[in-house]
C-alpha positions as CSV (number, residue, x, y, z in Angstrom):
1,M,18.1,-8.8,39.9
2,E,17.3,-8.9,36.2
3,R,15.1,-6.1,34.8
4,I,12.6,-7.2,32.2
5,G,10.9,-3.9,31.3
6,N,8.6,-1.4,32.8
7,T,5.2,-2.9,32.0
8,V,5.0,-6.7,32.1
9,A,2.1,-9.0,31.1
10,F,2.1,-12.1,33.4
11,I,0.3,-15.3,32.2
12,P,0.4,-18.1,34.8
13,I,-0.3,-21.5,33.2
14,R,-0.3,-24.6,35.4
15,G,-0.1,-28.1,33.8
16,G,-2.3,-29.8,36.4
17,S,-5.8,-28.5,35.4
18,K,-8.4,-31.0,36.8
19,S,-11.6,-30.1,35.0
20,I,-10.0,-30.0,31.5
21,P,-6.5,-31.5,31.4
22,L,-3.9,-29.2,29.8
23,K,-6.7,-26.9,28.8
24,N,-4.4,-24.0,28.2
25,I,-2.8,-25.7,25.2
26,R,-5.9,-27.5,24.0
27,L,-6.9,-26.4,20.5
28,M,-9.7,-23.8,20.4
29,N,-10.7,-22.8,16.9
30,K,-7.6,-24.7,15.6
31,R,-5.1,-22.9,17.9
32,P,-3.8,-23.6,21.4
33,L,-6.1,-21.7,23.9
34,V,-3.2,-19.7,25.3
35,Y,-2.3,-18.3,21.8
36,W,-5.4,-16.1,21.9
37,T,-4.3,-14.2,25.0
38,L,-0.8,-14.2,23.8
39,D,-2.1,-12.4,20.7
40,A,-3.6,-9.6,22.8
41,A,-0.5,-9.2,25.1
42,V,2.1,-9.4,22.3
43,A,0.2,-6.9,20.1
44,C,-0.3,-4.4,22.9
45,K,2.3,-1.7,22.3
46,D,2.1,-0.6,25.9
47,I,3.5,-3.9,27.1
48,D,7.3,-4.4,27.2
49,T,7.5,-8.1,28.0
50,V,5.1,-11.1,28.2
51,V,6.0,-13.5,31.0
52,V,4.6,-17.0,30.8
53,S,5.1,-18.9,34.1
54,T,4.5,-22.7,34.0
55,D,5.5,-26.0,35.5
56,S,4.8,-28.0,32.4
57,D,7.3,-29.0,29.6
58,D,4.4,-29.5,27.2
59,I,3.2,-26.0,27.8
60,R,6.7,-24.6,27.4
61,A,7.1,-26.3,24.0
62,V,3.8,-24.9,22.8
63,V,4.6,-21.4,23.9
64,R,8.0,-21.5,22.2
65,K,6.3,-22.4,19.0
66,Y,4.3,-19.2,19.2
67,G,7.5,-17.5,18.1
68,S,7.6,-14.1,19.7
69,E,10.8,-12.5,21.0
70,K,8.5,-10.4,23.4
71,I,7.7,-13.6,25.4
72,I,9.9,-15.1,28.1
73,L,9.3,-18.4,29.8
74,V,9.9,-18.7,33.6
75,D,9.7,-21.8,35.7
76,R,6.9,-22.1,38.2
77,S,8.2,-23.7,41.4
78,D,6.6,-26.8,43.0
79,E,5.5,-24.7,46.0
80,V,3.2,-22.5,43.8
81,S,2.1,-25.3,41.4
82,T,-0.2,-27.2,43.8
83,D,-4.0,-27.3,43.5
84,T,-4.3,-25.0,46.5
85,A,-1.7,-22.4,45.5
86,S,-3.1,-19.0,44.9
87,T,-2.5,-17.0,41.7
88,E,-1.0,-14.3,43.9
89,S,1.7,-16.7,45.1
90,V,2.8,-17.2,41.5
91,M,2.7,-13.4,40.8
92,I,4.8,-12.7,43.9
93,E,7.3,-15.4,42.9
94,C,7.9,-13.6,39.7
95,A,8.0,-10.1,41.3
96,E,10.7,-11.3,43.8
97,K,12.8,-12.7,40.9
98,Y,12.5,-9.9,38.3
99,E,12.5,-6.1,38.4
100,F,9.8,-4.1,36.6
101,E,7.2,-1.4,37.5
102,T,3.8,-2.7,36.5
103,M,2.3,-6.2,36.3
104,I,-0.7,-7.1,34.2
105,L,-2.1,-10.5,35.3
106,I,-3.7,-12.1,32.2
107,Q,-5.8,-15.3,32.5
108,A,-5.2,-17.7,29.6
109,T,-8.8,-18.8,29.9
110,S,-10.1,-15.4,28.5
111,P,-9.5,-15.8,24.7
112,L,-11.9,-12.9,23.9
113,L,-9.3,-10.4,25.4
114,R,-8.1,-7.9,22.9
115,S,-5.0,-5.7,22.9
116,E,-7.2,-2.6,22.9
117,D,-8.7,-3.8,26.2
118,L,-5.2,-4.0,27.7
119,S,-4.3,-0.5,26.4
120,R,-7.4,0.9,27.9
121,G,-6.6,-0.7,31.2
122,I,-3.0,0.6,31.2
123,K,-4.3,4.1,30.4
124,V,-6.7,4.0,33.4
125,F,-3.9,2.7,35.6
126,S,-1.7,5.6,34.7
127,K,-4.1,8.1,36.1
128,N,-3.2,9.9,39.3
129,G,-4.7,8.2,42.4
130,I,-5.3,4.8,40.8
131,D,-3.4,1.9,42.4
132,S,-4.9,-1.1,40.5
133,V,-7.3,-1.9,37.7
134,L,-9.5,-4.9,36.9
135,S,-11.5,-5.9,33.8
136,V,-15.3,-6.1,34.2
137,V,-18.5,-6.8,32.2
138,R,-21.8,-5.0,32.7
139,Q,-24.6,-7.3,33.4
140,K,-28.3,-6.4,33.2
141,R,-30.0,-9.0,35.4
142,F,-32.2,-8.6,38.4
143,L,-30.7,-10.0,41.6
144,W,-32.6,-11.5,44.4
145,E,-31.6,-13.0,47.8
146,N,-33.5,-15.3,50.1
147,R,-33.8,-14.0,53.6
148,N,-35.5,-16.3,56.1
149,G,-37.5,-17.9,53.2
150,I,-38.5,-14.5,51.7
151,A,-37.1,-13.5,48.3
152,T,-35.8,-9.9,48.4
153,P,-34.7,-7.9,45.3
154,L,-31.2,-6.5,45.6
155,N,-30.8,-4.1,42.7
156,Y,-34.3,-2.9,41.5
157,D,-37.8,-2.2,42.6
158,P,-40.3,-4.7,41.2
159,L,-43.0,-2.0,41.4
160,H,-41.0,0.1,39.0
161,R,-39.4,-2.6,36.8
162,P,-37.0,-0.7,34.5
163,R,-36.7,-1.4,30.8
164,R,-33.4,-3.0,29.7
165,Q,-32.3,0.2,27.9
166,E,-32.9,2.2,31.0
167,F,-31.3,-0.2,33.4
168,S,-27.6,0.6,34.1
169,G,-27.1,-2.9,35.5
170,Y,-24.0,-3.8,37.6
171,L,-20.4,-4.7,37.0
172,V,-19.0,-8.2,37.3
173,E,-15.3,-9.4,37.3
174,N,-14.7,-11.4,34.1
175,G,-11.2,-12.4,35.2
176,A,-9.5,-11.4,32.0
177,F,-6.9,-9.1,33.4
178,Y,-5.8,-7.2,36.5
179,I,-3.2,-4.5,36.7
180,T,-1.1,-3.5,39.8
181,G,2.3,-2.1,40.6
182,R,5.1,-4.5,41.6
183,E,5.7,-2.7,44.9
184,S,1.9,-2.7,45.7
185,L,1.8,-6.5,45.0
186,L,4.8,-7.2,47.2
187,R,3.4,-5.0,50.0
188,S,-0.2,-6.2,49.9
189,G,0.2,-9.7,48.6
190,C,-2.9,-9.1,46.5
191,R,-3.6,-8.5,42.8
192,L,-5.8,-5.5,43.8
193,S,-5.1,-2.9,46.4
194,G,-5.4,0.7,47.2
195,N,-7.7,2.8,44.9
196,I,-9.2,0.3,42.4
197,S,-10.6,1.3,39.0
198,S,-12.2,-0.9,36.3
199,V,-12.3,-1.3,32.5
200,E,-15.4,-2.6,30.8
201,M,-15.0,-5.4,28.2
202,C,-17.6,-6.8,25.8
203,E,-20.5,-8.7,27.3
204,E,-19.4,-11.9,25.6
205,S,-16.2,-11.9,27.7
206,Y,-18.2,-12.7,30.8
207,V,-17.7,-16.5,30.4
208,E,-14.4,-18.0,31.7
209,I,-13.3,-21.5,30.9
210,D,-13.6,-23.6,34.0
211,E,-15.7,-26.5,32.9
212,P,-16.2,-28.4,29.6
213,T,-19.5,-26.7,29.0
214,D,-17.7,-23.3,29.2
215,W,-15.3,-24.5,26.5
216,V,-18.2,-25.1,24.1
217,I,-19.7,-21.7,24.8
218,V,-16.5,-19.7,24.6
219,E,-15.4,-21.5,21.4
220,S,-18.7,-20.5,19.8
221,L,-18.4,-16.9,20.9
222,L,-14.8,-16.7,19.7
223,K,-15.8,-18.0,16.3
224,R,-18.5,-15.4,16.0
225,S,-16.1,-12.7,17.2
226,L,-13.7,-13.7,14.5
227,E,-16.4,-13.7,11.8
228,E,-17.6,-10.2,13.0
229,S,-14.0,-8.9,12.9
230,S,-13.6,-10.3,9.3
231,S,-17.0,-8.7,8.3
232,R,-15.9,-5.4,9.9
233,Q,-12.7,-5.4,7.9
234,N,-14.6,-6.1,4.7
235,S,-16.9,-3.1,5.5
236,L,-14.0,-0.8,6.3
237,K,-12.3,-1.6,3.0
238,K,-15.4,-0.3,1.1
239,I,-15.4,3.1,2.9
240,R,-14.5,6.2,0.7
241,C,-16.0,8.9,2.9
242,L,-15.9,9.9,6.6
243,L,-18.6,12.2,8.0
244,T,-18.9,13.3,11.6
245,D,-21.1,15.3,13.9
246,S,-19.3,18.2,15.6
247,D,-20.4,18.8,19.2
248,G,-19.7,15.7,21.4
249,V,-17.5,14.2,18.7
250,L,-15.0,16.7,17.5
251,T,-15.5,18.5,20.8
252,D,-16.1,17.2,24.4
253,G,-19.7,18.5,24.3
254,G,-19.0,21.1,26.9
255,M,-20.2,24.7,26.6
256,Y,-17.5,27.2,27.5
257,Y,-17.9,31.0,27.8
258,S,-15.4,33.8,28.0
259,E,-15.8,36.6,30.5
260,H,-17.4,38.6,27.7
261,G,-20.0,35.9,27.1
262,D,-18.4,34.5,23.9
263,E,-19.0,30.8,23.3
264,L,-15.9,28.7,23.1
265,K,-15.2,25.2,21.8
266,K,-12.4,22.7,22.6
267,F,-11.2,20.7,19.5
268,N,-8.5,18.0,19.4
269,T,-5.5,18.5,17.1
270,K,-5.3,14.7,16.6
271,D,-8.7,14.8,14.9
272,G,-7.6,17.6,12.6
273,M,-4.5,15.6,11.6
274,G,-6.6,12.5,11.0
275,M,-8.9,14.3,8.6
276,A,-5.8,15.6,6.7
277,L,-4.4,12.1,6.5
278,L,-7.7,10.9,5.1
279,R,-7.8,13.6,2.4
280,R,-4.3,12.7,1.3
281,A,-5.3,9.1,1.0
282,G,-8.2,10.2,-1.3
283,F,-11.1,10.0,1.1
284,I,-14.0,12.4,1.2
285,T,-14.4,14.1,4.6
286,G,-17.2,16.2,6.1
287,I,-19.1,17.6,9.1
288,I,-22.9,17.4,9.5
289,T,-24.1,19.2,12.6
290,G,-27.2,20.8,14.1
291,E,-25.0,23.7,15.3
292,D,-24.7,26.8,13.3
293,I,-22.0,28.9,14.8
294,D,-18.9,30.5,13.3
295,L,-16.5,28.5,15.6
296,V,-17.6,25.2,14.0
297,R,-17.5,26.7,10.5
298,R,-14.0,28.0,11.0
299,R,-12.8,24.6,12.4
300,G,-14.3,22.8,9.4
301,E,-12.7,25.2,7.0
302,K,-9.3,24.9,8.7
303,M,-9.6,21.1,8.4
304,K,-10.4,21.6,4.7
305,V,-13.3,19.1,4.8
306,N,-15.0,18.5,1.5
307,E,-18.5,18.8,3.0
308,L,-19.5,21.3,5.8
309,H,-23.1,21.4,6.7
310,L,-24.3,23.5,9.7
311,G,-27.7,24.0,11.3
312,I,-29.0,20.7,9.9
313,R,-32.2,19.3,11.4
314,N,-32.6,16.3,9.0
315,K,-29.2,14.7,8.5
316,M,-30.5,12.0,6.2
317,N,-31.4,14.6,3.6
318,V,-27.8,15.9,3.7
319,L,-26.5,12.4,3.5
320,D,-28.5,11.7,0.4
321,E,-27.2,15.0,-1.2
322,I,-23.6,14.0,-0.4
323,C,-24.1,10.5,-1.9
324,K,-25.5,12.0,-5.1
325,K,-22.8,14.7,-5.4
326,H,-19.9,12.3,-4.9
327,T,-21.5,9.2,-6.5
328,L,-21.4,7.3,-3.2
329,S,-23.5,4.5,-1.8
330,Y,-24.4,4.3,1.9
331,D,-22.0,1.3,2.2
332,E,-19.1,3.6,1.3
333,I,-19.7,6.1,4.1
334,A,-18.5,6.0,7.7
335,Y,-20.2,8.3,10.2
336,I,-19.5,9.3,13.8
337,G,-22.2,10.6,16.0
338,D,-23.0,10.9,19.7
339,D,-26.7,11.8,20.2
340,I,-30.2,10.8,19.1
341,N,-30.2,13.1,16.0
342,D,-27.4,10.9,14.6
343,L,-29.3,7.6,15.0
344,E,-30.9,7.3,11.6
345,V,-27.6,8.1,9.8
346,L,-25.8,5.4,11.9
347,K,-28.4,2.9,10.9
348,H,-28.0,3.5,7.2
349,V,-24.2,4.0,6.6
350,G,-21.7,1.2,6.0
351,F,-19.8,1.9,9.2
352,G,-21.7,3.7,11.9
353,C,-19.6,4.8,15.0
354,T,-20.3,6.5,18.3
355,V,-17.9,7.8,20.9
356,Q,-17.2,6.3,24.3
357,D,-19.5,8.8,26.0
358,G,-22.2,8.6,23.3
359,M,-25.9,8.0,24.2
360,R,-26.7,4.4,25.1
361,V,-29.2,4.0,22.2
362,L,-26.4,4.8,19.7
363,K,-24.0,2.3,21.4
364,E,-26.7,-0.3,20.9
365,T,-26.8,0.5,17.2
366,A,-23.2,1.4,16.3
367,D,-20.9,-0.9,14.4
368,Y,-18.0,0.5,16.5
369,I,-17.7,2.4,19.8
370,T,-14.5,4.4,20.1
371,E,-12.2,3.9,23.1
372,A,-11.8,7.7,23.3
373,R,-14.5,10.1,24.5
374,G,-15.7,12.9,22.3
375,G,-13.1,15.6,21.8
376,Q,-10.3,13.4,22.9
377,G,-9.2,11.8,19.7
378,A,-12.2,9.7,18.8
379,V,-12.3,10.8,15.2
380,R,-8.5,10.1,14.8
381,E,-9.2,6.6,16.2
382,V,-11.7,5.9,13.4
383,V,-9.4,7.5,10.8
384,D,-6.6,5.1,11.8
385,M,-8.9,2.1,11.4
386,L,-10.0,3.3,7.9
387,L,-6.4,4.0,6.8
388,S,-5.2,0.6,8.1
389,A,-8.0,-1.2,6.3
390,S,-7.4,0.6,3.0
391,S,-3.7,-0.3,3.1
392,S,-4.1,-4.0,3.9
């Protein structure tokens, strides 16, 4: 049995689509639809091989033109190419033919999928006790059910109708990707089994392309996403300074005490290296925090940040001082915060960021939400984006 890597992306594409004939190679924003998901899979460094399974010569020709050595084409047998054949049957056909450890089922009809989404999914799958992972979208709609002619709410109390920002909503499968082990797939016959975890994707990825009207909606969303990505790159290219909060960003926000009552903080070495890389590249770096403890001061001094401001109540005043001192405009500053006292700064700077576990109100305002939680390399994540943009 041929081994094709440890982690394999699997994209099944059937030529016999009824609602939209050959929709997977139809042009969306001037490219074949499947190219968008191939982009995500090929760019994901955690994926060894991208397997495209198809029964169509036309689809094979289009995929070959994509031109990546990471992609292999496999034939989809007649038995699993019928209208009634399940996706699992195609996955199992591949798993019985090739050897690997992990399979990521990717739907070609989800062009808003990003390589970062796949990396997050693989990271979750690698955790102890997790057997499979699926992509989801958070929806904030009020659900009702008719029971014997009476409408009954399922997920809220009409007498205490929550505001949108206070409503956690619910999770819905968006069908973008599923992750499972090869052995689990062969044993269960299902893409999901055992202990299942999830990864949230952007709200726009909720729509799958099943009908012609879906095509129009997704093409519009994809175009907007590309425009926003281009705009973000333009914003990043302007940045000359990175400022950050401390507790909840450089640390995990926890409060630790020694047996003698001394307060302790947990910092991430990747963030320190990131700040050093920025300095070498000519960026201005700094910390603005409401905390005023020696631990944070020593950390800032060790990282050799240009600006270290502790015990700050009004961060906008400090931001203005830094702008004046270094002849900076707001557009040239990136800032990372996690709580309500960072909100005004996030609104004003050129690139406002919050961490994965930041307050919801900051997530609704931020230009970027890190994949990492506070204290787990979130600052380094933003640093890498800034360095990549400055070198492009």
